[in-house]
C-alpha positions in Angstrom: -81.5 2.8 -59.3 -82.8 0.1 -57.1 -84.8 -3.1 -57.6 -88.5 -2.4 -57.9 -89.4 -4.7 -54.9 -86.9 -3.1 -52.7 -88.4 0.4 -53.4 -91.9 -0.8 -52.7 -90.6 -2.4 -49.2 -88.8 0.7 -48.3 -91.9 2.7 -49.0 -93.5 0.7 -46.2 -96.3 -0.7 -48.5 -95.5 -4.2 -47.7 -92.5 -6.7 -47.3 -90.1 -7.3 -50.2 -91.4 -10.9 -50.5 -94.9 -9.7 -50.9 -93.9 -7.0 -53.4 -92.3 -9.7 -55.6 -95.6 -11.5 -55.6 -97.5 -8.2 -56.5 -94.9 -7.6 -59.3 -95.5 -11.1 -60.7 -99.3 -10.7 -60.5 -99.1 -7.6 -62.7 -100.2 -5.2 -59.8 -97.5 -2.7 -60.1 -97.0 0.1 -62.4 -93.9 2.3 -63.0 -94.7 5.6 -64.9 -98.0 4.1 -66.3 -96.3 0.8 -67.4 -97.2 -2.5 -65.8 -93.9 -4.3 -64.6 -93.8 -8.1 -64.1 -90.1 -8.4 -64.6 -88.4 -9.3 -61.2 -85.2 -7.6 -62.0 -86.7 -4.4 -63.1 -85.0 -1.3 -61.6 -86.5 2.1 -60.8 -85.5 5.2 -59.1 -87.2 6.9 -56.1 -88.2 9.7 -58.5 -90.4 7.5 -60.7 -94.1 7.3 -60.2 -94.8 3.8 -58.7 -98.4 2.5 -58.3 -99.3 -0.6 -56.4 -102.8 -1.8 -56.8 -103.9 1.6 -58.0 -102.2 3.5 -55.0 -99.3 5.8 -55.5 -96.5 4.9 -53.0 -94.0 7.4 -51.8 -90.5 6.5 -50.4 -89.7 10.1 -49.3 -92.0 9.8 -46.1 -90.3 10.2 -42.8 -90.0 6.9 -40.9 -92.2 6.6 -38.0 -92.2 3.9 -35.3 -94.9 3.2 -32.8 -95.3 0.7 -29.9 -98.9 -0.3 -29.2 -100.4 -2.3 -26.3 -102.8 -4.2 -28.4 -106.2 -4.9 -26.9 -108.3 -8.1 -27.3 -110.6 -8.3 -30.2 -108.5 -6.3 -32.6 -107.2 -7.4 -35.9 -103.4 -7.3 -36.6 -103.7 -6.0 -40.1 -104.0 -2.9 -42.1 -107.5 -3.7 -43.4 -110.2 -6.3 -42.7 -112.7 -7.5 -45.3 -115.2 -8.0 -42.5 -114.9 -4.3 -41.5 -113.6 -5.3 -38.2 -111.3 -2.7 -36.3 -107.5 -3.2 -37.0 -104.5 -2.2 -35.0 -103.8 0.6 -37.6 -107.1 2.1 -36.8 -105.8 2.7 -33.1 -102.9 4.8 -34.3 -103.6 8.5 -35.2 -101.3 9.3 -38.2 -101.6 10.3 -41.8 -98.7 8.0 -42.7 -99.4 4.5 -44.2 -98.1 2.1 -41.3 -98.3 -1.6 -40.8 -97.6 -4.0 -38.0 -94.4 -5.9 -37.6 -95.6 -9.5 -37.4 -98.8 -10.6 -36.0 -100.7 -11.0 -32.7 -103.8 -13.2 -32.7 -107.3 -11.6 -32.5 -107.5 -12.5 -28.8 -103.9 -12.0 -27.9 -102.8 -8.7 -26.2 -99.7 -6.8 -25.5 -96.6 -5.4 -27.3 -97.0 -4.7 -31.0 -94.6 -2.5 -33.2 -96.1 -0.7 -36.2 -94.0 1.3 -38.7 -93.6 2.4 -42.2 -90.0 1.2 -42.4 -89.9 -1.8 -44.6 -86.2 -2.4 -44.1 -86.6 -2.9 -40.4 -89.7 -4.8 -40.6 -88.1 -7.3 -42.9 -85.1 -7.7 -40.7 -87.3 -8.0 -37.4 -89.6 -10.8 -38.9 -86.8 -12.7 -40.7 -86.3 -16.1 -39.2 -82.6 -15.4 -38.5 -83.4 -12.1 -36.6 -83.2 -14.0 -33.2 -85.3 -11.2 -31.6 -86.7 -12.2 -28.1 -90.5 -12.2 -27.5 -91.7 -12.7 -24.0 -95.2 -14.0 -23.5 -97.4 -14.5 -20.5 -99.8 -17.4 -20.9 -102.7 -18.3 -18.7 -103.0 -22.0 -19.0 -105.7 -24.6 -18.2 -104.1 -27.0 -15.8 -100.7 -27.0 -14.1 -97.8 -28.5 -16.1 -95.2 -30.5 -14.3 -91.5 -29.5 -14.2 -90.7 -32.1 -16.8 -93.3 -30.8 -19.1 -92.1 -27.3 -18.7 -88.5 -28.6 -19.5 -89.7 -30.2 -22.6 -91.3 -26.9 -23.7 -88.1 -25.2 -23.0 -86.1 -27.7 -25.0 -88.3 -27.6 -28.1 -91.5 -29.2 -29.1 -92.8 -30.4 -32.5 -95.5 -28.2 -34.2 -96.5 -28.2 -37.7 -93.8 -30.9 -38.4 -90.8 -28.9 -37.1 -89.2 -28.7 -33.7 -89.2 -25.2 -32.0 -85.9 -23.7 -30.9 -85.0 -23.5 -27.3 -87.0 -21.3 -25.1 -87.0 -19.8 -21.7 -89.9 -21.0 -19.4 -90.8 -19.8 -15.9 -93.9 -20.6 -13.8 -95.2 -17.5 -12.5 -98.3 -18.6 -10.6 -100.1 -21.8 -9.8 -103.8 -22.0 -8.7 -104.5 -25.5 -7.7 -108.0 -24.7 -6.5 -109.0 -23.6 -10.0 -106.5 -25.7 -11.9 -105.0 -22.8 -13.6 -101.3 -21.7 -14.0 -99.5 -18.6 -15.3 -96.4 -19.2 -17.3 -93.7 -16.9 -18.9 -92.4 -18.1 -22.2 -89.7 -16.3 -24.1 -89.2 -17.4 -27.7 -87.1 -16.1 -30.7 -89.3 -17.4 -33.5 -92.6 -16.1 -34.8 -94.6 -18.9 -36.3 -98.4 -18.8 -36.8 -100.0 -19.4 -33.3 -96.7 -20.7 -32.1 -97.2 -20.1 -28.4 -100.6 -21.8 -28.3 -99.4 -24.7 -30.3 -96.4 -25.2 -28.1 -98.6 -25.5 -25.2 -100.9 -27.8 -27.0 -97.8 -30.0 -27.9 -97.4 -30.7 -24.1 -101.2 -31.2 -23.5 -102.4 -27.8 -22.3 -104.8 -25.1 -23.5 -103.9 -21.4 -23.4 -107.0 -19.6 -22.3 -105.3 -16.1 -22.1 -102.3 -14.9 -23.8 -100.2 -11.5 -23.6 -96.9 -10.5 -25.3 -95.3 -8.6 -22.5 -92.1 -7.7 -24.5 -90.8 -7.5 -28.0 -87.0 -7.3 -27.9 -86.2 -4.8 -25.2 -89.6 -2.9 -25.7 -92.4 -3.6 -23.1 -95.8 -2.1 -22.5 -95.8 -1.8 -18.7 -96.5 1.9 -18.9 -99.1 1.8 -21.6 -102.8 0.9 -20.9 -104.8 -1.4 -23.2 -105.1 0.5 -26.6 -102.6 3.1 -25.8 -99.3 3.6 -27.9 -96.2 5.7 -28.1 -93.6 6.7 -30.6 -90.2 5.1 -30.3 -87.2 7.4 -29.7 -84.2 7.5 -32.1 -82.0 5.6 -29.5 -84.7 2.8 -29.5 -84.8 2.6 -33.3 -81.0 2.4 -33.4 -80.9 -0.4 -30.7 -83.5 -2.4 -32.9 -81.2 -2.1 -36.0 -78.4 -3.0 -33.9 -80.1 -6.2 -32.7 -80.9 -7.4 -36.2 -77.6 -6.5 -37.8 -75.4 -8.4 -35.3 
């Protein structure tokens, strides 16, 4: 027997925290009975329904790395009927993205039905590196880049130390390309970090998530992770 929210998360329906919200809202049924008790325990053999959808925890775990294009929503559904990252993956298994990339941000995005790994990867203490390449309006000074690396205040909190490297300076067009490696995953974090030092991001790409990069994937292409890569991801977050 396991806690109901853990079973829902392991089924890949949503995170454990979101599952707790759904339980408290009366959206979850076990064998036809609505459950709102947070400590309720169930088994993998029970019939569990979330928002009218039966979930299954016996599906094989799948892991995809997508090179996300611009103009695609990082979600499983969209009320405006826009295309989502899930629409780009050919599978009959319910999967969902690990974390988020903005509508206009491209690059490495992991999708899976492994709720346990997802929760570990997006947890603030996971310390997973994400490498972003930002095209910025203007050319920051060395001092400004050092400030970015040391941590800046966004949304009332200081960001952790980051790695920053100038990749290209175009003085004629007043544009620079900067590599920024962070360990956090706050909402719009990279754009807000550059705003904090007075610069606007005009194009953003996540080149690498942990050790996974999309150099061999064209925009919109994806591939399955191999067992060794999955093991490496678990190793990163279980250190």
